[in-house]
C-alpha positions as CSV (number, residue, x, y, z in Angstrom):
1,M,1.5,3.7,14.6
2,S,4.1,6.6,14.5
3,T,3.8,9.4,12.2
4,K,5.5,9.0,8.8
5,L,6.8,11.3,6.2
6,N,5.8,10.1,2.8
7,P,7.3,11.9,-0.4
8,Y,4.1,11.9,-2.8
9,L,5.3,12.6,-6.6
10,G,3.1,13.9,-9.2
11,F,3.4,12.7,-12.8
12,R,1.5,13.2,-16.0
13,D,0.7,9.8,-17.6
14,N,3.6,7.9,-16.3
15,A,3.2,7.3,-12.8
16,R,2.9,3.6,-13.1
17,Q,6.2,3.3,-15.1
18,A,7.9,5.5,-12.6
19,M,6.8,3.4,-9.5
20,E,7.6,0.2,-11.1
21,F,11.0,1.6,-11.8
22,Y,11.5,2.8,-8.2
23,Q,10.4,-0.7,-7.2
24,T,13.2,-2.3,-9.1
25,V,15.5,0.3,-7.4
26,F,14.4,-0.2,-3.7
27,G,12.5,-3.6,-3.7
28,G,9.3,-3.6,-1.7
29,D,5.5,-4.1,-2.3
30,L,3.9,-1.6,-4.7
31,T,0.1,-0.9,-4.9
32,V,-1.5,0.9,-7.5
33,S,-5.1,2.0,-8.0
34,T,-6.4,3.6,-11.2
35,F,-9.2,6.2,-11.5
36,R,-11.4,3.4,-12.9
37,D,-10.9,1.3,-9.8
38,F,-12.6,3.9,-7.8
39,H,-14.8,5.3,-10.5
40,A,-12.9,8.7,-9.9
41,S,-13.2,10.1,-13.4
42,E,-15.7,10.1,-16.2
43,D,-13.2,11.1,-18.8
44,P,-12.4,7.8,-20.7
45,A,-8.8,8.9,-21.3
46,E,-8.1,9.0,-17.4
47,L,-9.5,5.6,-16.4
48,D,-6.3,3.8,-16.6
49,K,-4.2,6.7,-15.0
50,V,-2.9,6.1,-11.5
51,M,-5.1,7.7,-8.9
52,H,-2.8,6.5,-6.2
53,S,0.2,4.3,-5.8
54,A,2.3,3.5,-2.8
55,L,5.7,1.7,-2.5
56,E,6.6,0.3,0.9
57,T,10.1,-1.1,1.2
58,P,11.7,-3.5,3.5
59,T,14.0,-0.8,4.8
60,G,11.0,1.3,5.7
61,F,11.0,3.7,2.8
62,N,7.5,4.9,1.8
63,L,7.0,6.6,-1.6
64,M,3.7,7.6,-3.0
65,A,2.7,9.0,-6.5
66,S,-0.2,9.5,-9.0
67,D,-1.1,10.8,-12.3
68,T,-2.2,14.4,-12.4
69,P,-5.6,14.5,-14.0
70,N,-5.9,16.3,-17.2
71,S,-8.1,19.1,-15.7
72,M,-5.4,19.8,-13.2
73,D,-2.2,22.0,-14.0
74,Y,0.9,20.0,-14.1
75,K,4.3,21.8,-14.0
76,P,7.4,19.7,-13.2
77,G,9.7,21.6,-11.1
78,N,13.1,21.9,-9.4
79,N,11.6,22.9,-5.9
80,Y,11.9,19.4,-4.4
81,S,14.4,16.4,-4.1
82,V,14.1,13.0,-2.4
83,S,17.0,12.4,-0.1
84,L,18.4,9.2,0.9
85,S,21.0,9.0,3.7
86,G,22.7,6.4,5.8
87,E,25.8,4.5,6.7
88,D,25.4,1.5,4.5
89,E,27.8,2.4,1.3
90,T,26.9,-0.6,-0.7
91,E,23.3,-0.2,-0.4
92,L,23.2,3.6,-0.9
93,R,25.7,3.3,-4.0
94,G,23.5,0.6,-5.3
95,Y,20.5,2.9,-5.3
96,W,22.5,5.9,-6.8
97,D,23.7,3.5,-9.8
98,K,20.1,2.7,-10.6
99,L,18.7,6.0,-10.2
100,A,21.3,7.8,-12.3
101,D,21.1,5.1,-15.0
102,G,19.1,6.9,-17.9
103,G,19.0,10.2,-15.9
104,A,21.4,12.9,-15.3
105,V,24.2,13.3,-12.7
106,T,23.9,16.9,-11.3
107,L,26.8,16.5,-8.6
108,P,28.8,13.1,-8.8
109,L,28.7,11.0,-5.8
110,E,32.0,11.6,-4.1
111,K,33.7,12.7,-0.8
112,A,32.2,16.0,0.4
113,P,33.9,18.7,2.4
114,W,32.0,17.6,5.4
115,G,33.4,14.2,5.4
116,D,30.3,12.0,3.9
117,S,30.0,11.0,0.2
118,F,27.3,13.1,-1.4
119,G,25.7,13.3,-4.8
120,M,22.9,14.5,-6.7
121,C,21.2,13.1,-9.8
122,V,17.8,13.6,-11.8
123,D,16.4,10.1,-12.7
124,K,14.9,9.5,-16.1
125,F,11.5,10.5,-15.0
126,G,12.6,14.1,-13.8
127,V,12.7,13.3,-10.1
128,A,15.7,14.9,-8.3
129,W,17.6,12.6,-5.8
130,M,20.3,13.3,-3.2
131,I,22.4,10.6,-1.7
132,N,24.4,11.1,1.4
133,I,26.8,8.3,2.8
134,A,27.9,8.9,6.2
135,G,31.7,9.2,6.5
136,T,34.4,10.5,9.0
137,P,34.0,14.2,9.6
138,P,37.2,16.3,8.8
139,A,39.5,17.1,11.9
140,Q,38.8,20.5,13.2
């Protein structure tokens, strides 16, 4: 098995909803384990929170997430983005439309100076996404 890069997102009480949303965007198989499933918390308020979830898609995407326990600090930040790039414009624009719906577009998905189409958005769960669709580089 080769090494994989798996973005791992942290949430506070809505990891299940976020991962179910990402499954509607990307398709694939979603597994969700709660703190109850693994007897990983004695706090009754945490038993149904997501201890670990993983989404594996037919296109090879792997996205993981969990709810941050109440005892741990949780500070959503702007120091990360999840980037999707490729050549299939229809597929990537479809992801863009779903991710931007209910979120905020920070840079419209349009032709970029380097010849690709590029855009940035923050989805309704506060996760920043970058989409890059390969194009033709400008003539030098």
